[in-house]
C-alpha positions as CSV (number, residue, x, y, z in Angstrom):
1,M,12.2,-17.3,0.2
2,L,9.7,-20.0,-0.8
3,M,6.4,-18.2,-1.5
4,V,3.8,-18.2,-4.2
5,I,4.1,-14.7,-5.7
6,I,1.1,-13.0,-7.3
7,D,2.5,-10.1,-9.4
8,V,-0.9,-8.8,-10.5
9,D,-0.7,-6.3,-13.2
10,I,2.6,-5.3,-14.9
11,S,1.3,-6.2,-18.4
12,D,-1.9,-4.2,-17.9
13,F,-0.4,-0.7,-17.6
14,K,-1.1,2.0,-20.2
15,V,2.3,3.4,-21.3
16,V,3.4,5.8,-24.0
17,E,6.7,5.2,-25.8
18,S,9.3,7.7,-24.9
19,K,10.1,8.5,-28.6
20,T,6.6,10.1,-28.9
21,V,7.4,12.4,-25.9
22,F,11.0,13.4,-26.5
23,R,11.7,15.4,-29.6
24,D,14.9,13.7,-30.4
25,G,13.1,10.3,-30.5
26,D,15.9,8.8,-28.5
27,E,14.9,5.2,-27.9
28,K,17.2,4.8,-24.9
29,Y,14.4,6.2,-22.7
30,P,12.1,3.6,-21.2
31,P,8.3,3.7,-21.8
32,I,6.4,6.3,-19.6
33,A,3.5,5.2,-17.4
34,I,0.2,7.0,-17.9
35,D,-1.4,8.4,-14.8
36,E,-5.1,9.1,-14.9
37,R,-7.7,10.9,-12.6
38,L,-10.6,9.1,-11.0
39,D,-13.3,10.9,-9.0
40,L,-14.7,8.6,-6.3
41,Y,-18.2,9.3,-5.1
42,I,-19.8,7.6,-2.1
43,N,-23.5,7.7,-1.7
44,G,-23.6,10.5,-4.2
45,K,-21.0,12.7,-2.5
46,L,-17.4,13.3,-3.8
47,Y,-15.1,11.5,-1.4
48,T,-11.7,11.8,-3.1
49,T,-9.9,12.1,-6.4
50,L,-7.4,9.3,-7.1
51,V,-4.5,9.5,-9.4
52,L,-3.8,5.9,-10.7
53,T,-3.2,3.6,-13.6
54,S,-6.0,1.9,-15.5
55,A,-5.1,-1.6,-14.1
56,H,-7.2,-3.1,-11.4
57,I,-9.3,0.0,-10.7
58,E,-12.0,-2.0,-9.0
59,E,-9.5,-3.5,-6.4
60,T,-8.1,0.0,-5.8
61,V,-11.5,1.4,-5.1
62,L,-12.2,-1.6,-2.7
63,G,-8.9,-0.9,-1.0
64,V,-9.9,2.8,-0.4
65,L,-13.2,1.7,1.0
66,I,-11.8,-0.9,3.4
67,G,-8.5,0.8,4.1
68,D,-10.2,4.0,5.1
69,G,-12.6,2.2,7.3
70,L,-15.7,3.1,5.3
71,V,-16.7,-0.5,5.1
72,S,-15.7,-3.5,7.2
73,S,-16.3,-6.1,4.4
74,L,-17.5,-6.4,0.8
75,S,-21.0,-7.2,2.0
76,D,-21.4,-3.6,3.2
77,I,-21.3,-2.4,-0.5
78,E,-24.6,-2.2,-2.4
79,K,-23.1,-1.6,-5.8
80,I,-20.2,0.1,-7.6
81,D,-20.7,1.9,-11.0
82,F,-17.6,2.5,-13.0
83,D,-17.8,5.2,-15.8
84,L,-14.2,5.1,-17.1
85,E,-15.0,7.4,-20.0
86,S,-15.9,10.3,-17.6
87,R,-13.4,9.1,-15.0
88,I,-16.1,8.8,-12.3
89,T,-16.9,5.9,-9.9
90,Q,-20.1,5.9,-7.9
91,V,-20.1,3.7,-4.8
92,Y,-23.4,2.9,-3.0
93,L,-23.2,1.6,0.5
94,K,-25.9,-0.3,2.4
95,V,-25.8,2.3,5.2
96,N,-25.9,6.0,4.9
97,I,-22.6,7.4,6.2
98,E,-20.9,10.8,6.0
99,P,-17.6,9.9,4.4
100,K,-14.6,11.7,5.9
101,R,-11.0,11.6,4.8
102,L,-8.6,10.5,7.6
103,F,-5.4,12.2,8.6
104,V,-2.8,11.8,11.3
105,E,-4.9,14.0,13.7
106,D,-7.6,11.3,13.5
107,C,-5.4,8.5,14.8
108,A,-6.1,9.1,18.5
109,L,-9.8,8.9,17.8
110,L,-9.4,5.8,15.7
111,A,-7.4,4.2,18.5
112,A,-10.1,5.1,21.0
113,K,-12.7,3.5,18.7
114,G,-10.6,0.3,18.7
115,L,-8.5,0.5,15.6
116,I,-5.4,-0.9,17.3
117,V,-3.4,-3.8,16.0
118,N,-3.3,-6.2,19.0
119,S,-1.1,-8.8,17.4
120,N,1.1,-11.4,19.0
121,L,3.0,-12.0,15.7
122,K,6.7,-12.5,16.1
123,V,9.0,-12.4,13.1
124,S,12.7,-13.1,12.9
125,W,15.0,-10.3,11.7
126,K,16.2,-12.7,9.0
127,T,12.7,-13.0,7.6
128,I,12.4,-9.1,7.5
129,V,15.7,-8.9,5.6
130,D,14.7,-11.7,3.2
131,I,11.4,-10.0,2.4
132,F,13.2,-6.7,1.9
133,L,15.6,-8.2,-0.6
134,D,12.9,-10.3,-2.4
135,F,10.6,-7.2,-2.7
136,N,13.4,-5.0,-4.1
137,R,14.0,-7.5,-6.9
138,R,10.3,-7.2,-7.9
139,T,9.8,-3.4,-7.9
140,I,8.5,-2.2,-11.2
141,S,11.2,0.5,-11.5
142,I,13.7,-2.5,-11.7
143,T,11.6,-5.0,-13.7
144,K,10.1,-2.6,-16.3
145,G,11.9,0.7,-16.0
146,L,8.7,2.5,-15.3
147,A,8.5,5.4,-12.7
148,M,6.0,3.6,-10.5
149,H,5.5,2.8,-6.8
150,T,5.3,-0.8,-5.7
151,S,3.7,-2.3,-2.6
152,G,3.6,-5.9,-1.4
153,I,2.0,-8.0,1.2
154,Y,3.7,-11.2,2.4
155,D,1.3,-13.8,4.1
156,L,3.6,-15.7,6.5
157,V,0.9,-18.4,7.2
158,N,-0.2,-19.4,3.7
159,R,3.2,-18.6,2.1
160,R,1.7,-16.3,-0.5
161,A,2.6,-12.8,-1.5
162,I,0.9,-10.1,-3.7
163,I,2.9,-7.4,-5.4
164,A,1.0,-4.4,-6.7
165,H,2.2,-1.3,-8.7
166,D,0.8,2.1,-9.3
167,V,1.9,5.7,-10.1
168,S,1.2,6.9,-6.6
169,R,2.4,5.4,-3.3
170,H,-1.1,6.0,-1.9
171,T,-2.9,4.2,-4.6
172,S,-0.4,1.3,-4.7
173,I,-1.3,0.7,-1.0
174,A,-5.0,1.0,-1.7
175,K,-4.7,-1.4,-4.6
176,L,-2.8,-3.8,-2.4
177,V,-5.4,-3.7,0.3
178,G,-8.2,-4.5,-2.2
179,L,-6.2,-7.3,-3.7
180,A,-5.4,-8.8,-0.3
181,V,-9.0,-8.9,0.6
182,T,-10.2,-10.4,-2.7
183,H,-7.4,-13.0,-2.6
184,N,-8.1,-14.0,1.1
185,I,-4.7,-13.1,2.4
186,A,-4.3,-13.8,6.1
187,T,-3.6,-10.1,6.8
188,E,-3.2,-10.4,10.6
189,N,-0.2,-12.6,10.0
190,S,1.2,-10.6,7.1
191,I,3.9,-8.0,6.4
192,V,3.3,-5.0,4.1
193,I,6.2,-3.4,2.3
194,T,6.2,-0.4,0.0
195,T,8.6,1.7,-2.0
196,G,6.8,4.8,-0.8
197,R,7.6,6.8,2.4
198,A,5.3,5.6,5.1
199,S,2.7,8.3,5.6
200,S,-0.3,8.1,8.0
201,D,-2.8,6.9,5.3
202,M,-0.6,3.9,4.5
203,I,-0.4,3.0,8.2
204,I,-4.2,3.5,8.7
205,R,-5.0,1.4,5.6
206,S,-2.7,-1.4,6.9
207,A,-4.1,-1.2,10.4
208,N,-7.7,-1.4,9.0
209,I,-6.9,-4.9,7.7
210,K,-5.0,-5.8,10.9
211,V,-1.5,-5.9,9.4
212,P,1.0,-5.7,12.3
213,I,4.2,-4.9,10.5
214,V,4.9,-2.3,7.8
215,I,8.2,-1.8,6.0
216,S,9.1,1.2,3.9
217,T,12.2,1.1,1.7
218,R,12.4,4.9,2.2
219,G,12.8,7.1,5.2
220,P,9.9,7.7,7.6
221,L,7.4,10.6,7.6
222,Y,6.3,12.1,10.9
223,S,2.6,11.4,10.1
224,G,3.4,7.7,9.5
225,L,5.5,7.4,12.6
226,T,2.9,9.0,14.7
227,A,0.1,6.8,13.3
228,A,2.2,3.6,13.8
229,S,2.8,4.6,17.4
230,M,-0.8,5.2,18.1
231,L,-2.2,2.2,16.3
232,R,0.4,-0.3,17.5
233,V,1.9,-1.0,14.1
234,T,5.5,-2.0,13.9
235,L,7.1,0.4,11.4
236,I,10.4,-0.4,9.8
237,S,12.1,2.0,7.5
238,Y,15.3,2.1,5.5
239,I,17.3,5.1,6.9
240,R,19.9,6.9,4.9
241,R,22.0,9.4,6.8
242,G,25.3,9.6,5.0
243,D,27.8,6.8,5.8
244,A,27.2,6.8,9.5
245,I,23.6,5.5,9.4
246,R,22.4,3.4,6.5
247,G,20.0,0.4,6.7
248,L,16.8,-1.0,8.0
249,R,15.7,0.4,11.4
250,V,12.7,-0.7,13.6
251,L,11.1,2.5,14.7
252,T,8.0,1.3,16.7
253,Y,7.1,-1.8,18.6
254,P,10.4,-3.7,18.2
255,E,9.1,-6.5,20.5
256,R,7.6,-8.2,17.4
257,I,11.1,-8.6,15.8
258,I,13.3,-11.5,17.0
259,D,17.1,-11.0,17.0
260,Y,16.8,-7.5,15.6
261,S,20.2,-6.3,14.3
262,K,21.3,-2.9,13.0
263,N,23.9,-4.5,10.8
264,F,21.7,-4.4,7.7
């Protein structure tokens, strides 16, 4: 797959050497990623607490704001104050809103308000498989031995891809959304892929930047499947059911996939 790959932050992670954790000091264990808490306030009110790495925090916060539909563009933000010592980030928006966390129960309301991915994108099954294989080679659990989640976005128009890593599947997607916006990725012609199980928040965050196809290298969650169905996102998951069923399966809106085959 001929693409320019932006793998943004592997070298920036805080890690602790395993010999400082395990009493036997056995150096066969890989380094251990450090997860940290960050309280996110919007217009003075606590919105959520993130568990994340210290790498690219600003992009992760931007990804939460845009992915959760709190802002439509960076111009909606007045300023962001980061206090990394106290683990608090204060976001000030230009409009006074009442921030509300989104769950699968909100998807029908979001769809009624217009959060539907009306995309004519058509992608060959071979492209899906190629992205799946390329992404698997780049996951941090393989490249660095760290217990992390990895998410990627593949821009099929500009032939660029961004790979982002974090300790949580939720924050890896948020970071990816922020990076996609700041790197001017053509999201409406892109595919998102993640090592995390596809939950509703991942689908909602992808839909908010108009991504039509989401791939999970794990099995589906009910919330994610429901959100994908309501918001017209094509969801593809890697299903494992013993020897009888094993491989990528298109779960919603298969009409976007050309020459779909269950042989992989």
